[in-house]
N, C-alpha and C positions, 0 to 999 in steps of 0.2 A: 341697729343688725338687723338685715331681714332675714326672716326663716326660711330653713331648706328642707325642713322636713313637720308633716302633719301624724296625726295619730287617729285612727277611727278600728272598726271591728270589718274583718274580712271575708268573705262568701264566695265560693266559688273559686279560689284562687290557690291552685296547688303547689303552682311557685310564681316566682317573680317575673314580671310582665313589664316592658317597657312600653309606651305610648306619651303619644301627642294632646294633650291639652286642647279641648274646644268647648265652647259655650253654646254650640248649636247641634241641634239630633240630628242634623242630618249627613252626619261624617260616618266614616268608613270604622271595620274594622282597628287599623292603626289608630284609633282615635282614644280617649278618653275624657268624659262629657262631666264637665261640671256641675251637680244638680242642687239649686238649692230646695231647703225644704217647702217654701214657700211660694216655687216656683209653678205650680198648676197641676194639674190631671192630665193633662196630655198623655197618651201613650205614646211611650219612647220606643223608639227603630231597634230593630232585632240585628241591626247592621254596625252597630259599635260596637266597638271593642272593651268597655269597658264602662266602670261608673265611679265618682267618686261623690259623695250625697253628704249634705248636716244631716240629714233626717234618718230617724230611726227605721222608720219602715217605708217602702215607696209601691203601692202596688201593683203602678204603673212600668217597672220595671223587668221586662223579661225575667226569666225565674230561672235560669242556664247562663245569664249574664254575670261576668264576673263586679265585684261592684266593690267597694271598702264605704260604710256609712256608719253613721254616729262622727264624721270627722269635726276634730275640735276648731281646724280652721281652711281656710281658701281664698281667702282676699288675697294673699301673697301669690296664687297662682294667675298667669295670663294665657292668652292664647297663642298658641304657639310654643309654651315650653314644655318639655319633657319632659315626664317622672315616672320612675320606678314605682309600682304597687306590689308589694309583700305581704306574704301569706299570715305574717303575726298585722296585719291594718297601716303598717307605715305606707307613707306618702314621700316618698324623695324625689326631690328637684334634683334632675339631673343635669338641664340645660335650661338657663335664662334666656326667651326672647331678645330682650331689651339690653341684657348685660354685656359689656364687654371683658367678663372677669368668670369665665365656662373653664371647666376642667375634667379631664378623667380622673374618677382619682383607682387607681392600677391597687394597690396593697395598705393596709396597715403595720406590715414586714418590713425589718429593717434588719441590714446589717452593720449599720453602727447604732449608739444610744447616746446623741449628746448631750452634755451636760443641758443646752435650753432649748430643747427637744419643744415646740410647744404643739402637738402632737404625738405622744409616749407611744414606742411602736407596740404594739399586741401580735405574741406569739399563734397567730392562730391560720389555720388554713383556707385564706382568704382569697385566693388566688383564679380558684378555678369560677365560683361563685360572679367575682368582680368582673374576669375577662368576658363570661358571656352578657352583663348587662352593656358594657360598653361595647360588645359589639351590637348587642340589641340596638344600641342608642346612636351608633355612628349613620345608621341609615337617614335617621330623623333632622340631622343638623342641615341647617341653610348653607348651599355653596358659597354663599356671599359671607359666610362668617369669616371676620375678621384675623382672630386670635385664638387660640385653644390651647391650655396647658395641660401637661400631663405630670401627674403626682403621685404621693403616696405617702408615709413610707418610703421603699426604694424601686422603681418601677423596674430597673433592670432585674428583681429576684423573679419577674416573669420569664425568662428565659427565652427560649426562640419566640414564645409566642410575643412577646414585644415585637420581634420583627414582622410578626402577623398583624398585629396591631396598625403600627406605624404605614405598613405597607396599605393599607384598608386607609387607612386616613388619607393618603396620598394619591387615591383615587379616589377616593369620595370628597375629598376639600382640597385639591390640586393649588387653592388660591388662598390659604390659611395657613397664616403665620402660626408654628408648632414651637411651645417652649416646656420642653420637657426639664424637671427638678429632679438630681440625681446625683447621688455623690463621688460617681466618675469610678469605681472600685475595680469593677468589674473590667472595667475596659484596660484594666493593666493586660489583662491579655487580648493580643492583639488581632485576636480572629473575630471580636467583641466589636473593636473600632471599625473593622475594614467589611463586616457585614450589615454596618450602619452604614459604610459608606455606597453600600452595592446596591441602596435603596434611591441610590440621587436624591433626597430630599432637601434642597438648596433653602426650603425656609424652616428647617427644623435649627432651633437652638439649645445647648445644654447646658443649663443652671448647674456648676458644681461649687459647692462650696470650697475653702480654704482658709484656714484660721490662724497659719503662723507661719513663719519661712523656718521652723525648727521645730524638728520632727516630731519628737518626743510633746513637744506643747500642745502640737494637732491632733497627735494621738490620745493627750486627755483629755482634750477637751470633748472629740466625737467618743471618746470610751471605746478605742478599737484599736489592736495591736496592727503595726503597720498600715495604718491606714492614710497616712500623710506617702510615705512610699506609693503605693498602689494608685493613692489620686495622683501623684506628680507621672507618675508610668504614665496610668489611665490618659491624663491631658496631652503627654506627648504622642500617644499613639492616635489620640483622635485628629489631634493638629498634624498628623501623617497622612491621616485618612480626610483630611481637607472637610472635617466637621467645623460648624460653628461655634464657640463657648463664649458664656459666658462668668465670669468669676464670682462669688456672692462672699460676702465676708461679715456674719454676726457681729455687731457691735458691744460690748459687753467688756467688765472687768477685766477675763480674761484674754479677749485677742487685741485692749485698747493697749495693753505695756507692750506690745511689739509692733505695732500697727505702722509705724514710720517704716520699719527693718521691711516686715512685709511688702510694702508698696514698694521699697525696691528690688525685694524678691521677684516680684512679678516683671517688674520693667527686665530683669536680666533675664532672667527664666523662663517667662511665660507672653514675650513679646505677640504672640499672634491670636492672645484674646480679645474677643471684637468690643466685651464691655466689661466692666468690672464697677461694680455694684456693694456701696458701704451700707448696712440695715441695720437700722433699731432694732430692738429687742422686743420680742412680744410675748408680753409678762405673765405667761400661762405654761400648762404642761408642766415640765420638770423644773420651771425657772424658780418656783415660789421655793422647792421642795431645795436651791441652789443658792438661795440668796447671797449668801456670803461672798460665794466661788464668783458671779455675776455681777450682781447688781452695781451700775455705776451712774448715777444721774449723769446724762447725754451734756446737763450745761458744763459738767464736768470735761470732760474728753475733747473739748473743740480743738485746744491747740494741734493735738496729737491727730486730729481728722483732716482737719485742715493740711496738717505737713504732708499725709497722704495721698489728700487730693489732690492739690496743687503741682504735688511731683509729678503722679500720672500724668495729670492731665499738660502740665510744662511740654514731657515728651511725648504728645500726643495721642494718648491711647484714651478712648472713650469711658468716661466716670462718671455715675450718677451716686445718687444719696436716695436710701429709701427708708418708709417710715419714723421720719424724725421731722420733728416738729417747725418750721421757721422760726418761732422767738428761744429755739434752744442750742441753734447752731452760729457760727459767724456771719454776718451778713454778705461776706466773700463768699461763702457756699452756697447762698439763693439758688443761682444759677445752675447747681448739680441736683436741686431736689426735684422727687417727681413724684405725681401723686400717686404712689404704689399700692398703698392698703385696698383690698377686693372690695367692692363695694356692698358684698355681704355681710361684711365685721369690720366697716368704718362707721368710727362715730365723729362727733365734736362735743367734747366738755364745755361747760356754762360758760366758762371765763372764754373760749375760743365764739362765741358766740358773736361777743364785743370786740372781737379784732379788724383792724381795716385791712387784713391781709388773708381775711378767712377762704376768699376765692383763690388760693393761691397754695393752699397748705391743705397736705391730703388727710389733717386729719388724726384719729388715734387708734388703737384696737378695740374695738365693744368687746374683745375678748380678754385682755388685759386686765388682772388684777391690781397694777401698780403702776402708777404714772409720775411723771418728773413732777416735784413740787414747784420747778420753776418754770411751768407752761403758764405764761401771762400775754394778755392782748397784745398787740400791737397799735 
């Protein structure tokens, strides 16, 4: 698991700032220099934007320069990465130059409260702060960035500023594929969908969850009244506005029971979906607290998953399986499996390291507190 945060002590930082990481001290105000405590005694340039150092005191650092010192680690940072320096001494990685798994985090808040949420929502007013960080971040992102995620919480809670953010992304990253995770509920108000269409972002994909063909069942899983109706109306409003849609189904005991019926419902009612993903459960967040409702070993739902996947595939729909290990699913489903777990939270068990299919398998969530007892080397 790759760390995305480090902790030290801040000086000359009254508010959070975003800078590009460098290891050379001839950079400009947009850069933050990584300075090891044994790096020497050469006076540092006053034109730098900030400094991160493992040292406690460095006499050659200009007195007015923003600095986070006594940092507990810097080995996870590389030239070109982009970080936020916070007044509490936190160094937060916002963009990793060598990673394909970068995302803008919009908010911890959400208007759903899913039983299996891996990052439970927090009722705090973080929209202004995170919007400011993301707007500071965007100018640093290289134009050749292949893909960028947008996630939360629920991004649409940003309101009109979401469209401002997307417009800025379109201008600064015109060739980048954008993937936004949203529950889609606010698109039930058609003006939301049409405002999105006005941006003409043909590289934007919306990943929207649908957990059942039965409204009360879906609403129970997301713990929100009328969520099914809002999501379905939102999906159709988005389709009328010619927006790209991915449907996401998290696999657990509560979704497995109607999985084949859900596949048929999707084909009949949502044929415009560009991609359908069946996703293995990340056992963290709320999930351990709802174990009795949610946990089922993936090796025990192979028949239902196979029926749903092949039904949609047979009718020409684009289907993938995320987050499941090859040893847990029928071999006829391997061609649908994708290495989907983000690199910063992907790991492999000791058993995996003996597997002949290791290079094709996406591993497990390092964040999970429980794994299938049937993960076995092939």
